C-alpha positions as CSV (number, residue, x, y, z in Angstrom):
1,M,14.6,-16.5,-9.1
2,R,13.3,-17.5,-5.7
3,D,9.8,-17.1,-4.4
4,E,10.1,-16.0,-0.7
5,Q,7.5,-15.9,2.0
6,F,6.7,-12.6,3.7
7,D,7.1,-12.7,7.4
8,V,3.9,-10.6,7.7
9,P,1.2,-10.6,5.0
10,V,0.1,-7.4,3.4
11,T,-3.6,-7.0,2.6
12,I,-4.6,-4.7,-0.4
13,E,-7.9,-3.9,-1.9
14,S,-8.6,-3.9,-5.6
15,E,-9.9,-0.5,-6.9
16,R,-11.9,-2.2,-9.6
17,T,-13.7,-4.8,-7.6
18,G,-13.3,-3.8,-4.0
19,R,-12.1,-7.3,-3.2
20,R,-9.3,-7.8,-0.7
21,L,-6.2,-9.8,-1.3
22,S,-3.6,-11.1,1.1
23,V,-0.2,-10.8,-0.4
24,T,2.2,-13.3,1.2
25,R,5.1,-14.0,-1.3
26,T,7.5,-12.1,-3.4
27,V,6.4,-13.6,-6.8
28,Q,2.8,-12.8,-5.9
29,A,3.7,-9.2,-5.1
30,A,5.8,-8.8,-8.2
31,S,3.1,-10.2,-10.4
32,L,0.6,-7.8,-8.9
33,L,3.0,-4.8,-9.5
34,V,3.6,-5.8,-13.1
35,D,0.3,-7.1,-14.3
36,R,-2.4,-5.6,-12.1
37,W,-1.2,-2.3,-10.6
38,P,-3.2,0.7,-11.9
39,D,-1.1,2.6,-14.5
40,E,-2.0,5.9,-13.0
41,K,-0.7,4.7,-9.6
42,R,2.8,3.8,-10.8
43,G,4.7,6.4,-8.9
44,P,8.2,6.5,-7.3
45,K,7.2,4.0,-4.5
46,Y,5.8,1.6,-7.1
47,R,9.1,1.7,-9.0
48,A,11.0,1.2,-5.8
49,A,8.8,-1.7,-4.8
50,L,9.2,-3.4,-8.1
51,K,13.0,-3.1,-8.0
52,A,12.9,-4.4,-4.3
53,M,10.8,-7.5,-5.3
54,M,13.2,-8.3,-8.1
55,D,16.2,-7.9,-5.8
56,A,14.6,-10.1,-3.2
57,M,13.8,-12.8,-5.7
58,E,17.5,-12.7,-6.8
59,Q,18.6,-12.8,-3.2
60,R,20.2,-9.3,-3.4
61,R,17.9,-7.8,-0.8
62,A,16.1,-9.0,2.4
63,V,12.5,-10.1,1.9
64,G,11.4,-7.9,4.8
65,S,12.8,-4.9,3.1
66,A,11.0,-5.8,-0.1
67,R,7.7,-6.3,1.8
68,R,8.1,-2.8,3.3
69,A,8.7,-1.3,-0.1
70,F,5.5,-3.1,-1.4
71,T,3.5,-1.7,1.6
72,A,4.8,1.8,0.8
73,A,3.7,1.4,-2.8
74,A,0.3,0.2,-1.7
75,K,-0.2,3.1,0.5
76,E,0.9,5.5,-2.3
77,A,-1.6,3.9,-4.6
78,H,-4.4,4.0,-1.9
79,V,-4.9,0.2,-2.1
80,F,-3.3,-0.6,1.3
81,V,-5.6,-2.2,3.9
82,R,-3.4,-3.6,6.6
83,E,-0.4,-5.7,7.5
84,G,-0.6,-8.9,9.5
85,R,-3.2,-11.6,9.8
86,H,-6.7,-10.5,10.9
């Protein structure tokens, strides 16, 4: 599996701590989805994002497409803050 850099970082905010995190790589995003995503927020977009990350790491999907799926999951879970560097 390959760890690919996002072309545009995605900033999310932890529900528990309120801390912001800039997500910049596929392995980082996949780890967040598997290990730290709130159980009650694992809806359809979460499942699509997890599959997209795995596909991107196995070079079966473009990294940009996986990043967009992650952004959609973050919006669905109400943890999305912004895309890009600020």
